[in-house]
PDB file of N, H, CA, C and O in Angstrom:
ATOM      1  N   MET A   1     -14.068 -10.316  48.366  1.00  0.00           N
ATOM      2  CA  MET A   1     -12.519 -10.027  48.135  1.00  0.00           C
ATOM      3  C   MET A   1     -12.121  -9.161  47.584  1.00  0.00           C
ATOM      4  O   MET A   1     -12.379  -8.915  46.406  1.00  0.00           O
ATOM      5  N   LEU A   2     -10.966  -8.108  48.751  1.00  0.00           N
ATOM      6  H   LEU A   2     -10.755  -8.307  49.708  1.00  0.00           H
ATOM      7  CA  LEU A   2      -9.677  -6.913  47.759  1.00  0.00           C
ATOM      8  C   LEU A   2      -8.663  -7.563  47.480  1.00  0.00           C
ATOM      9  O   LEU A   2      -8.036  -8.523  47.927  1.00  0.00           O
ATOM     10  N   MET A   3      -8.593  -6.427  46.147  1.00  0.00           N
ATOM     11  H   MET A   3      -9.103  -5.647  45.784  1.00  0.00           H
ATOM     12  CA  MET A   3      -7.764  -6.422  45.395  1.00  0.00           C
ATOM     13  C   MET A   3      -6.973  -5.047  45.812  1.00  0.00           C
ATOM     14  O   MET A   3      -7.168  -4.353  46.810  1.00  0.00           O
ATOM     15  N   HIS A   4      -6.010  -4.855  44.742  1.00  0.00           N
ATOM     16  H   HIS A   4      -5.851  -5.419  43.932  1.00  0.00           H
ATOM     17  CA  HIS A   4      -5.122  -4.251  45.363  1.00  0.00           C
ATOM     18  C   HIS A   4      -5.679  -3.909  43.877  1.00  0.00           C
ATOM     19  O   HIS A   4      -6.316  -4.559  43.048  1.00  0.00           O
ATOM     20  N   PRO A   5      -5.064  -2.377  43.923  1.00  0.00           N
ATOM     21  CA  PRO A   5      -5.988  -1.438  42.421  1.00  0.00           C
ATOM     22  C   PRO A   5      -5.185  -1.507  41.470  1.00  0.00           C
ATOM     23  O   PRO A   5      -5.571  -1.341  40.312  1.00  0.00           O
ATOM     24  N   ILE A   6      -3.554  -1.837  41.869  1.00  0.00           N
ATOM     25  H   ILE A   6      -3.241  -1.972  42.809  1.00  0.00           H
ATOM     26  CA  ILE A   6      -2.599  -1.565  40.717  1.00  0.00           C
ATOM     27  C   ILE A   6      -2.484  -3.513  40.196  1.00  0.00           C
ATOM     28  O   ILE A   6      -2.333  -4.019  39.084  1.00  0.00           O
ATOM     29  N   PHE A   7      -2.652  -4.197  41.684  1.00  0.00           N
ATOM     30  H   PHE A   7      -2.774  -3.786  42.588  1.00  0.00           H
ATOM     31  CA  PHE A   7      -2.860  -6.122  41.066  1.00  0.00           C
ATOM     32  C   PHE A   7      -4.502  -5.494  39.656  1.00  0.00           C
ATOM     33  O   PHE A   7      -4.167  -5.604  38.476  1.00  0.00           O
ATOM     34  N   MET A   8      -5.034  -5.296  39.744  1.00  0.00           N
ATOM     35  H   MET A   8      -5.306  -5.206  40.703  1.00  0.00           H
ATOM     36  CA  MET A   8      -6.823  -5.459  39.610  1.00  0.00           C
ATOM     37  C   MET A   8      -6.017  -4.773  37.807  1.00  0.00           C
ATOM     38  O   MET A   8      -6.048  -5.211  36.657  1.00  0.00           O
ATOM     39  N   LEU A   9      -5.439  -3.639  38.412  1.00  0.00           N
ATOM     40  H   LEU A   9      -5.413  -3.283  39.346  1.00  0.00           H
ATOM     41  CA  LEU A   9      -5.282  -3.393  36.193  1.00  0.00           C
ATOM     42  C   LEU A   9      -3.988  -4.525  35.548  1.00  0.00           C
ATOM     43  O   LEU A   9      -3.655  -4.833  34.403  1.00  0.00           O
ATOM     44  N   GLU A  10      -3.692  -4.769  36.384  1.00  0.00           N
ATOM     45  H   GLU A  10      -3.963  -4.519  37.314  1.00  0.00           H
ATOM     46  CA  GLU A  10      -2.600  -5.499  35.999  1.00  0.00           C
ATOM     47  C   GLU A  10      -2.881  -6.509  35.259  1.00  0.00           C
ATOM     48  O   GLU A  10      -2.307  -6.924  34.252  1.00  0.00           O
ATOM     49  N   LEU A  11      -4.016  -6.983  35.936  1.00  0.00           N
ATOM     50  H   LEU A  11      -4.482  -6.646  36.754  1.00  0.00           H
ATOM     51  CA  LEU A  11      -5.529  -8.390  35.776  1.00  0.00           C
ATOM     52  C   LEU A  11      -5.716  -8.027  34.217  1.00  0.00           C
ATOM     53  O   LEU A  11      -5.210  -8.515  33.207  1.00  0.00           O
ATOM     54  N   VAL A  12      -6.821  -6.773  34.452  1.00  0.00           N
ATOM     55  H   VAL A  12      -7.232  -6.376  35.272  1.00  0.00           H
ATOM     56  CA  VAL A  12      -6.877  -6.672  32.914  1.00  0.00           C
ATOM     57  C   VAL A  12      -6.323  -6.758  32.301  1.00  0.00           C
ATOM     58  O   VAL A  12      -6.378  -7.683  31.490  1.00  0.00           O
ATOM     59  N   GLU A  13      -4.925  -5.325  32.295  1.00  0.00           N
ATOM     60  H   GLU A  13      -4.880  -4.574  32.953  1.00  0.00           H
ATOM     61  CA  GLU A  13      -4.316  -5.240  30.520  1.00  0.00           C
ATOM     62  C   GLU A  13      -3.304  -6.831  30.292  1.00  0.00           C
ATOM     63  O   GLU A  13      -2.666  -6.915  29.243  1.00  0.00           O
ATOM     64  N   GLN A  14      -3.234  -7.877  31.198  1.00  0.00           N
ATOM     65  H   GLN A  14      -3.753  -7.809  32.050  1.00  0.00           H
ATOM     66  CA  GLN A  14      -2.739  -9.520  31.099  1.00  0.00           C
ATOM     67  C   GLN A  14      -3.742  -9.396  29.969  1.00  0.00           C
ATOM     68  O   GLN A  14      -3.563  -9.297  28.756  1.00  0.00           O
ATOM     69  N   HIS A  15      -5.826  -9.459  31.345  1.00  0.00           N
ATOM     70  H   HIS A  15      -5.971  -9.539  32.331  1.00  0.00           H
ATOM     71  CA  HIS A  15      -6.300 -10.100  29.972  1.00  0.00           C
ATOM     72  C   HIS A  15      -6.616 -10.009  28.925  1.00  0.00           C
ATOM     73  O   HIS A  15      -7.203 -10.931  28.357  1.00  0.00           O
ATOM     74  N   ARG A  16      -6.226  -8.474  28.139  1.00  0.00           N
ATOM     75  H   ARG A  16      -5.749  -7.726  28.600  1.00  0.00           H
ATOM     76  CA  ARG A  16      -6.461  -7.731  27.180  1.00  0.00           C
ATOM     77  C   ARG A  16      -5.054  -8.229  25.748  1.00  0.00           C
ATOM     78  O   ARG A  16      -5.378  -8.638  24.633  1.00  0.00           O
ATOM     79  N   ARG A  17      -3.603  -8.039  26.208  1.00  0.00           N
ATOM     80  H   ARG A  17      -3.340  -7.707  27.113  1.00  0.00           H
ATOM     81  CA  ARG A  17      -3.594  -9.262  26.234  1.00  0.00           C
ATOM     82  C   ARG A  17      -3.398 -10.074  24.725  1.00  0.00           C
ATOM     83  O   ARG A  17      -3.033 -10.251  23.562  1.00  0.00           O
ATOM     84  N   GLU A  18      -4.174 -10.425  26.302  1.00  0.00           N
ATOM     85  H   GLU A  18      -4.471 -10.282  27.246  1.00  0.00           H
ATOM     86  CA  GLU A  18      -4.708 -11.864  25.782  1.00  0.00           C
ATOM     87  C   GLU A  18      -5.486 -12.538  25.027  1.00  0.00           C
ATOM     88  O   GLU A  18      -5.395 -13.644  24.495  1.00  0.00           O
ATOM     89  N   LEU A  19      -6.202 -11.799  25.044  1.00  0.00           N
ATOM     90  H   LEU A  19      -6.276 -10.900  25.477  1.00  0.00           H
ATOM     91  CA  LEU A  19      -7.652 -11.511  24.002  1.00  0.00           C
ATOM     92  C   LEU A  19      -6.392 -11.105  22.714  1.00  0.00           C
ATOM     93  O   LEU A  19      -6.042 -12.032  21.984  1.00  0.00           O
ATOM     94  N   VAL A  20      -5.724  -9.609  22.486  1.00  0.00           N
ATOM     95  H   VAL A  20      -6.008  -8.856  23.079  1.00  0.00           H
ATOM     96  CA  VAL A  20      -5.544  -8.879  21.249  1.00  0.00           C
ATOM     97  C   VAL A  20      -4.348 -10.533  20.475  1.00  0.00           C
ATOM     98  O   VAL A  20      -4.534 -10.892  19.312  1.00  0.00           O
ATOM     99  N   ALA A  21      -3.596 -11.037  21.110  1.00  0.00           N
ATOM    100  H   ALA A  21      -3.445 -10.745  22.055  1.00  0.00           H
ATOM    101  CA  ALA A  21      -2.975 -11.956  20.471  1.00  0.00           C
ATOM    102  C   ALA A  21      -3.742 -13.726  20.616  1.00  0.00           C
ATOM    103  O   ALA A  21      -3.001 -14.612  20.191  1.00  0.00           O
ATOM    104  N   GLU A  22      -5.468 -14.301  21.318  1.00  0.00           N
ATOM    105  H   GLU A  22      -6.070 -13.581  21.663  1.00  0.00           H
ATOM    106  CA  GLU A  22      -5.815 -14.333  20.148  1.00  0.00           C
ATOM    107  C   GLU A  22      -6.259 -14.111  19.407  1.00  0.00           C
ATOM    108  O   GLU A  22      -7.118 -14.879  18.975  1.00  0.00           O
ATOM    109  N   ALA A  23      -6.037 -13.192  18.917  1.00  0.00           N
ATOM    110  H   ALA A  23      -5.339 -12.568  19.268  1.00  0.00           H
ATOM    111  CA  ALA A  23      -7.409 -12.836  17.644  1.00  0.00           C
ATOM    112  C   ALA A  23      -6.225 -12.185  16.720  1.00  0.00           C
ATOM    113  O   ALA A  23      -6.795 -11.748  15.720  1.00  0.00           O
ATOM    114  N   ASP A  24      -4.955 -11.958  16.636  1.00  0.00           N
ATOM    115  H   ASP A  24      -4.492 -12.312  17.449  1.00  0.00           H
ATOM    116  CA  ASP A  24      -4.365 -12.106  16.128  1.00  0.00           C
ATOM    117  C   ASP A  24      -4.124 -13.711  15.327  1.00  0.00           C
ATOM    118  O   ASP A  24      -4.054 -14.338  14.270  1.00  0.00           O
ATOM    119  N   ARG A  25      -4.076 -13.733  16.702  1.00  0.00           N
ATOM    120  H   ARG A  25      -4.132 -13.224  17.561  1.00  0.00           H
ATOM    121  CA  ARG A  25      -3.917 -15.852  16.038  1.00  0.00           C
ATOM    122  C   ARG A  25      -4.939 -16.426  15.463  1.00  0.00           C
ATOM    123  O   ARG A  25      -4.671 -17.592  15.172  1.00  0.00           O
ATOM    124  N   GLU A  26      -5.696 -16.198  15.257  1.00  0.00           N
ATOM    125  H   GLU A  26      -5.914 -15.251  15.493  1.00  0.00           H
ATOM    126  CA  GLU A  26      -7.912 -16.771  14.460  1.00  0.00           C
ATOM    127  C   GLU A  26      -7.036 -15.846  13.031  1.00  0.00           C
ATOM    128  O   GLU A  26      -6.721 -16.590  12.102  1.00  0.00           O
ATOM    129  N   ARG A  27      -6.633 -14.203  12.842  1.00  0.00           N
ATOM    130  H   ARG A  27      -6.889 -13.599  13.596  1.00  0.00           H
ATOM    131  CA  ARG A  27      -6.843 -13.961  12.025  1.00  0.00           C
ATOM    132  C   ARG A  27      -5.625 -13.949  11.167  1.00  0.00           C
ATOM    133  O   ARG A  27      -5.647 -13.374  10.078  1.00  0.00           O
ATOM    134  N   LEU A  28      -4.268 -14.728  11.736  1.00  0.00           N
ATOM    135  H   LEU A  28      -4.250 -15.194  12.620  1.00  0.00           H
ATOM    136  CA  LEU A  28      -2.942 -15.297  11.022  1.00  0.00           C
ATOM    137  C   LEU A  28      -3.919 -16.885   9.950  1.00  0.00           C
ATOM    138  O   LEU A  28      -3.991 -17.015   8.728  1.00  0.00           O
ATOM    139  N   LEU A  29      -4.390 -17.637  10.856  1.00  0.00           N
ATOM    140  H   LEU A  29      -4.332 -17.531  11.849  1.00  0.00           H
ATOM    141  CA  LEU A  29      -4.403 -18.706  10.530  1.00  0.00           C
ATOM    142  C   LEU A  29      -5.505 -18.671   9.680  1.00  0.00           C
ATOM    143  O   LEU A  29      -5.459 -19.558   8.827  1.00  0.00           O
ATOM    144  N   ALA A  30      -6.938 -17.602   9.600  1.00  0.00           N
ATOM    145  H   ALA A  30      -6.975 -16.882  10.292  1.00  0.00           H
ATOM    146  CA  ALA A  30      -7.590 -17.275   8.098  1.00  0.00           C
ATOM    147  C   ALA A  30      -6.603 -16.770   7.596  1.00  0.00           C
ATOM    148  O   ALA A  30      -7.512 -15.943   7.531  1.00  0.00           O
ATOM    149  N   ARG A  31      -5.379 -16.258   7.021  1.00  0.00           N
ATOM    150  H   ARG A  31      -4.640 -16.930   7.074  1.00  0.00           H
ATOM    151  CA  ARG A  31      -5.307 -15.631   6.490  1.00  0.00           C
ATOM    152  C   ARG A  31      -4.249 -17.259   5.945  1.00  0.00           C
ATOM    153  O   ARG A  31      -4.378 -17.323   4.723  1.00  0.00           O
ATOM    154  N   VAL A  32      -3.788 -17.869   6.199  1.00  0.00           N
ATOM    155  H   VAL A  32      -3.684 -17.817   7.193  1.00  0.00           H
ATOM    156  CA  VAL A  32      -2.778 -18.522   5.525  1.00  0.00           C
ATOM    157  C   VAL A  32      -4.133 -20.035   4.964  1.00  0.00           C
ATOM    158  O   VAL A  32      -4.277 -20.621   3.891  1.00  0.00           O
ATOM    159  N   LEU A  33      -4.646 -20.121   5.914  1.00  0.00           N
ATOM    160  H   LEU A  33      -4.529 -19.645   6.785  1.00  0.00           H
ATOM    161  CA  LEU A  33      -5.741 -20.980   4.903  1.00  0.00           C
ATOM    162  C   LEU A  33      -6.542 -20.715   3.657  1.00  0.00           C
ATOM    163  O   LEU A  33      -6.970 -21.405   2.732  1.00  0.00           O
ATOM    164  N   ARG A  34      -6.578 -19.314   4.030  1.00  0.00           N
ATOM    165  H   ARG A  34      -6.230 -18.753   4.782  1.00  0.00           H
ATOM    166  CA  ARG A  34      -7.409 -18.930   2.564  1.00  0.00           C
ATOM    167  C   ARG A  34      -6.060 -19.396   1.736  1.00  0.00           C
ATOM    168  O   ARG A  34      -6.020 -20.552   1.316  1.00  0.00           O
ATOM    169  N   ALA A  35      -4.817 -18.385   1.472  1.00  0.00           N
ATOM    170  H   ALA A  35      -4.850 -17.446   1.814  1.00  0.00           H
ATOM    171  CA  ALA A  35      -3.654 -18.805   0.578  1.00  0.00           C
ATOM    172  C   ALA A  35      -3.936 -19.998   0.678  1.00  0.00           C
ATOM    173  O   ALA A  35      -4.774 -20.080  -0.219  1.00  0.00           O
ATOM    174  N   ARG A  36      -3.840 -21.257   1.217  1.00  0.00           N
ATOM    175  H   ARG A  36      -3.159 -21.190   1.946  1.00  0.00           H
ATOM    176  CA  ARG A  36      -3.493 -22.429   0.545  1.00  0.00           C
ATOM    177  C   ARG A  36      -4.591 -22.998   0.097  1.00  0.00           C
ATOM    178  O   ARG A  36      -4.559 -23.668  -0.935  1.00  0.00           O
ATOM    179  N   ARG A  37      -6.011 -22.770   0.984  1.00  0.00           N
ATOM    180  H   ARG A  37      -6.037 -22.226   1.822  1.00  0.00           H
ATOM    181  CA  ARG A  37      -7.339 -22.884  -0.600  1.00  0.00           C
ATOM    182  C   ARG A  37      -6.892 -21.783  -1.887  1.00  0.00           C
ATOM    183  O   ARG A  37      -7.166 -22.198  -3.013  1.00  0.00           O
ATOM    184  N   SER A  38      -6.377 -20.724  -1.820  1.00  0.00           N
ATOM    185  H   SER A  38      -6.154 -20.387  -0.906  1.00  0.00           H
ATOM    186  CA  SER A  38      -6.507 -20.522  -3.369  1.00  0.00           C
ATOM    187  C   SER A  38      -4.667 -21.101  -3.881  1.00  0.00           C
ATOM    188  O   SER A  38      -4.474 -21.396  -5.060  1.00  0.00           O
ATOM    189  N   ARG A  39      -3.860 -21.162  -3.172  1.00  0.00           N
ATOM    190  H   ARG A  39      -4.017 -20.922  -2.214  1.00  0.00           H
ATOM    191  CA  ARG A  39      -2.996 -22.543  -4.308  1.00  0.00           C
ATOM    192  C   ARG A  39      -3.344 -23.221  -4.506  1.00  0.00           C
ATOM    193  O   ARG A  39      -3.093 -23.512  -5.675  1.00  0.00           O
ATOM    194  N   ARG A  40      -4.286 -24.287  -3.748  1.00  0.00           N
ATOM    195  H   ARG A  40      -4.489 -24.050  -2.798  1.00  0.00           H
ATOM    196  CA  ARG A  40      -4.656 -25.908  -4.320  1.00  0.00           C
ATOM    197  C   ARG A  40      -5.582 -25.197  -6.356  1.00  0.00           C
ATOM    198  O   ARG A  40      -5.210 -25.479  -7.495  1.00  0.00           O
ATOM    199  N   GLU A  41      -6.945 -24.159  -5.818  1.00  0.00           N
ATOM    200  H   GLU A  41      -7.248 -23.930  -4.892  1.00  0.00           H
ATOM    201  CA  GLU A  41      -7.041 -24.053  -6.594  1.00  0.00           C
ATOM    202  C   GLU A  41      -6.687 -23.734  -7.905  1.00  0.00           C
ATOM    203  O   GLU A  41      -7.395 -24.148  -8.823  1.00  0.00           O
ATOM    204  N   ARG A  42      -5.173 -22.703  -8.249  1.00  0.00           N
ATOM    205  H   ARG A  42      -4.597 -22.367  -7.503  1.00  0.00           H
ATOM    206  CA  ARG A  42      -4.617 -22.460  -9.001  1.00  0.00           C
ATOM    207  C   ARG A  42      -4.408 -23.622  -9.492  1.00  0.00           C
ATOM    208  O   ARG A  42      -4.787 -23.729 -10.659  1.00  0.00           O
ATOM    209  N   GLU A  43      -3.994 -24.439  -9.083  1.00  0.00           N
ATOM    210  H   GLU A  43      -3.687 -24.352  -8.136  1.00  0.00           H
ATOM    211  CA  GLU A  43      -2.819 -25.350  -8.947  1.00  0.00           C
ATOM    212  C   GLU A  43      -3.921 -26.838  -9.235  1.00  0.00           C
ATOM    213  O   GLU A  43      -3.163 -27.779  -9.465  1.00  0.00           O
ATOM    214  N   ALA A  44      -4.874 -27.143  -9.271  1.00  0.00           N
ATOM    215  H   ALA A  44      -5.491 -26.378  -9.084  1.00  0.00           H
ATOM    216  CA  ALA A  44      -5.867 -27.665  -9.931  1.00  0.00           C
ATOM    217  C   ALA A  44      -6.277 -27.854 -10.661  1.00  0.00           C
ATOM    218  O   ALA A  44      -6.932 -28.878 -10.853  1.00  0.00           O
ATOM    219  N   GLY A  45      -6.086 -26.895 -11.495  1.00  0.00           N
ATOM    220  H   GLY A  45      -5.554 -26.063 -11.339  1.00  0.00           H
ATOM    221  CA  GLY A  45      -7.003 -25.865 -12.855  1.00  0.00           C
ATOM    222  C   GLY A  45      -6.217 -26.144 -13.458  1.00  0.00           C
ATOM    223  O   GLY A  45      -6.468 -26.625 -14.563  1.00  0.00           O
ATOM    224  N   ALA A  46      -4.181 -25.890 -12.791  1.00  0.00           N
ATOM    225  H   ALA A  46      -3.977 -25.500 -11.893  1.00  0.00           H
ATOM    226  CA  ALA A  46      -3.657 -26.149 -14.665  1.00  0.00           C
ATOM    227  C   ALA A  46      -2.970 -27.473 -14.726  1.00  0.00           C
ATOM    228  O   ALA A  46      -2.248 -27.973 -15.589  1.00  0.00           O
ATOM    229  N   ALA A  47      -3.443 -27.947 -13.441  1.00  0.00           N
ATOM    230  H   ALA A  47      -4.029 -27.541 -12.740  1.00  0.00           H
ATOM    231  CA  ALA A  47      -2.925 -29.901 -13.555  1.00  0.00           C
ATOM    232  C   ALA A  47      -4.719 -30.405 -14.398  1.00  0.00           C
ATOM    233  O   ALA A  47      -4.959 -31.612 -14.375  1.00  0.00           O
ATOM    234  N   ARG A  48      -5.633 -29.622 -14.952  1.00  0.00           N
ATOM    235  H   ARG A  48      -5.438 -28.641 -14.971  1.00  0.00           H
ATOM    236  CA  ARG A  48      -6.007 -29.654 -15.559  1.00  0.00           C
ATOM    237  C   ARG A  48      -6.374 -29.499 -16.778  1.00  0.00           C
ATOM    238  O   ARG A  48      -7.401 -29.749 -17.408  1.00  0.00           O
ATOM    239  N   GLY A  49      -4.950 -28.856 -17.113  1.00  0.00           N
ATOM    240  H   GLY A  49      -4.115 -28.653 -16.602  1.00  0.00           H
ATOM    241  CA  GLY A  49      -4.745 -28.096 -18.068  1.00  0.00           C
ATOM    242  C   GLY A  49      -5.475 -26.652 -18.312  1.00  0.00           C
ATOM    243  O   GLY A  49      -5.385 -26.411 -19.516  1.00  0.00           O
ATOM    244  N   GLN A  50      -5.873 -26.042 -17.919  1.00  0.00           N
ATOM    245  H   GLN A  50      -5.946 -26.238 -16.941  1.00  0.00           H
ATOM    246  CA  GLN A  50      -6.753 -25.321 -17.700  1.00  0.00           C
ATOM    247  C   GLN A  50      -5.142 -23.427 -17.154  1.00  0.00           C
ATOM    248  O   GLN A  50      -4.384 -23.650 -16.209  1.00  0.00           O
ATOM    249  N   HIS A  51      -5.066 -22.574 -17.600  1.00  0.00           N
ATOM    250  H   HIS A  51      -5.681 -22.393 -18.367  1.00  0.00           H
ATOM    251  CA  HIS A  51      -3.972 -21.593 -17.899  1.00  0.00           C
ATOM    252  C   HIS A  51      -4.269 -20.884 -15.929  1.00  0.00           C
ATOM    253  O   HIS A  51      -4.867 -19.809 -15.916  1.00  0.00           O
ATOM    254  N   PRO A  52      -3.956 -21.342 -14.786  1.00  0.00           N
ATOM    255  CA  PRO A  52      -3.929 -20.551 -13.265  1.00  0.00           C
ATOM    256  C   PRO A  52      -4.852 -19.314 -13.364  1.00  0.00           C
ATOM    257  O   PRO A  52      -5.627 -19.263 -12.409  1.00  0.00           O
ATOM    258  N   THR A  53      -5.047 -17.843 -14.654  1.00  0.00           N
ATOM    259  H   THR A  53      -4.417 -17.884 -15.429  1.00  0.00           H
ATOM    260  CA  THR A  53      -5.343 -17.189 -14.383  1.00  0.00           C
ATOM    261  C   THR A  53      -6.464 -17.551 -15.765  1.00  0.00           C
ATOM    262  O   THR A  53      -6.681 -16.705 -16.633  1.00  0.00           O
ATOM    263  N   THR A  54      -6.976 -18.661 -15.777  1.00  0.00           N
ATOM    264  H   THR A  54      -6.799 -19.348 -15.072  1.00  0.00           H
ATOM    265  CA  THR A  54      -8.401 -18.614 -16.985  1.00  0.00           C
ATOM    266  C   THR A  54      -9.117 -18.492 -16.269  1.00  0.00           C
ATOM    267  O   THR A  54      -9.000 -19.169 -15.247  1.00  0.00           O
ATOM    268  N   THR A  55     -10.840 -17.091 -16.466  1.00  0.00           N
ATOM    269  H   THR A  55     -10.935 -16.541 -17.296  1.00  0.00           H
ATOM    270  CA  THR A  55     -11.573 -17.893 -15.144  1.00  0.00           C
ATOM    271  C   THR A  55     -12.702 -17.957 -16.122  1.00  0.00           C
ATOM    272  O   THR A  55     -12.583 -17.364 -17.195  1.00  0.00           O
ATOM    273  N   ALA A  56     -13.929 -18.716 -15.803  1.00  0.00           N
ATOM    274  H   ALA A  56     -14.025 -19.198 -14.932  1.00  0.00           H
ATOM    275  CA  ALA A  56     -15.032 -18.572 -16.639  1.00  0.00           C
ATOM    276  C   ALA A  56     -15.359 -18.242 -16.890  1.00  0.00           C
ATOM    277  O   ALA A  56     -15.267 -17.324 -16.076  1.00  0.00           O
ATOM    278  N   ALA A  57     -16.775 -17.453 -18.450  1.00  0.00           N
ATOM    279  H   ALA A  57     -16.849 -18.199 -19.112  1.00  0.00           H
ATOM    280  CA  ALA A  57     -16.841 -17.039 -18.878  1.00  0.00           C
ATOM    281  C   ALA A  57     -18.482 -17.186 -17.840  1.00  0.00           C
ATOM    282  O   ALA A  57     -18.974 -18.012 -17.070  1.00  0.00           O
ATOM    283  N   PRO A  58     -18.911 -15.636 -18.500  1.00  0.00           N
ATOM    284  CA  PRO A  58     -20.171 -15.446 -17.922  1.00  0.00           C
ATOM    285  C   PRO A  58     -21.622 -15.858 -18.099  1.00  0.00           C
ATOM    286  O   PRO A  58     -22.262 -15.368 -19.030  1.00  0.00           O
ATOM    287  N   ALA A  59     -22.223 -16.790 -17.204  1.00  0.00           N
ATOM    288  H   ALA A  59     -21.704 -17.188 -16.447  1.00  0.00           H
ATOM    289  CA  ALA A  59     -23.400 -17.893 -18.032  1.00  0.00           C
ATOM    290  C   ALA A  59     -24.513 -15.836 -18.669  1.00  0.00           C
ATOM    291  O   ALA A  59     -24.207 -14.654 -18.510  1.00  0.00           O
ATOM    292  N   ARG A  60     -25.290 -16.292 -19.097  1.00  0.00           N
ATOM    293  H   ARG A  60     -25.538 -17.253 -19.226  1.00  0.00           H
ATOM    294  CA  ARG A  60     -25.954 -15.511 -20.054  1.00  0.00           C
ATOM    295  C   ARG A  60     -27.344 -14.851 -19.848  1.00  0.00           C
ATOM    296  O   ARG A  60     -27.848 -14.180 -20.749  1.00  0.00           O
TER     297      ARG A  60
END
Protein backbone atom coordinates (compact mmCIF):
# COMPACT_ATOMS: atom_id res chain seq x y z
CA MET A 1 0.00 0.00 0.00
CA LEU A 2 1.41 3.35 -1.03
CA MET A 3 0.97 6.41 1.15
CA HIS A 4 1.83 10.00 0.60
CA PRO A 5 5.09 10.92 2.39
CA ILE A 6 3.48 13.83 4.25
CA PHE A 7 0.75 11.53 5.54
CA MET A 8 3.34 9.02 6.74
CA LEU A 9 5.30 11.77 8.46
CA GLU A 10 2.14 12.93 10.22
CA LEU A 11 1.44 9.37 11.42
CA VAL A 12 4.98 9.02 12.76
CA GLU A 13 4.79 12.37 14.57
CA GLN A 14 1.40 11.50 16.07
CA HIS A 15 2.71 8.17 17.31
CA ARG A 16 5.74 9.87 18.84
CA ARG A 17 3.50 12.38 20.64
CA GLU A 18 1.42 9.48 22.00
CA LEU A 19 4.55 7.71 23.27
CA VAL A 20 5.79 10.88 24.97
CA ALA A 21 2.38 11.47 26.57
CA GLU A 22 2.29 7.88 27.84
CA ALA A 23 5.77 8.22 29.34
CA ASP A 24 4.74 11.49 31.01
CA ARG A 25 1.67 9.82 32.53
CA GLU A 26 3.80 6.94 33.84
CA ARG A 27 6.32 9.32 35.41
CA LEU A 28 3.54 11.37 36.99
CA LEU A 29 1.84 8.28 38.39
CA ALA A 30 5.12 6.97 39.81
CA ARG A 31 5.77 10.34 41.45
CA VAL A 32 2.30 10.46 43.00
CA LEU A 33 2.56 6.90 44.30
CA ARG A 34 6.01 7.61 45.77
CA ALA A 35 4.67 10.74 47.52
CA ARG A 36 1.67 8.85 48.91
CA ARG A 37 3.88 6.04 50.19
CA SER A 38 6.20 8.53 51.85
CA ARG A 39 3.27 10.39 53.44
CA ARG A 40 1.77 7.13 54.77
CA GLU A 41 5.10 6.13 56.29
CA ARG A 42 5.45 9.51 58.02
CA GLU A 43 1.88 9.39 59.31
CA ALA A 44 2.30 5.80 60.53
CA GLY A 45 5.44 6.80 62.43
CA ALA A 46 3.69 9.77 64.02
CA ALA A 47 0.72 7.58 64.95
CA ARG A 48 3.04 5.25 66.85
CA GLY A 49 4.35 8.18 68.87
CA GLN A 50 7.54 8.59 66.91
CA HIS A 51 8.75 11.85 65.54
CA PRO A 52 8.19 11.88 61.74
CA THR A 53 11.85 12.61 61.03
CA THR A 54 13.25 10.04 63.45
CA THR A 55 15.43 7.41 61.84
CA ALA A 56 16.45 4.02 63.17
CA ALA A 57 19.84 3.71 64.80
CA PRO A 58 22.47 2.20 62.52
CA ALA A 59 23.26 -1.49 63.06
CA ARG A 60 26.61 -2.18 64.65
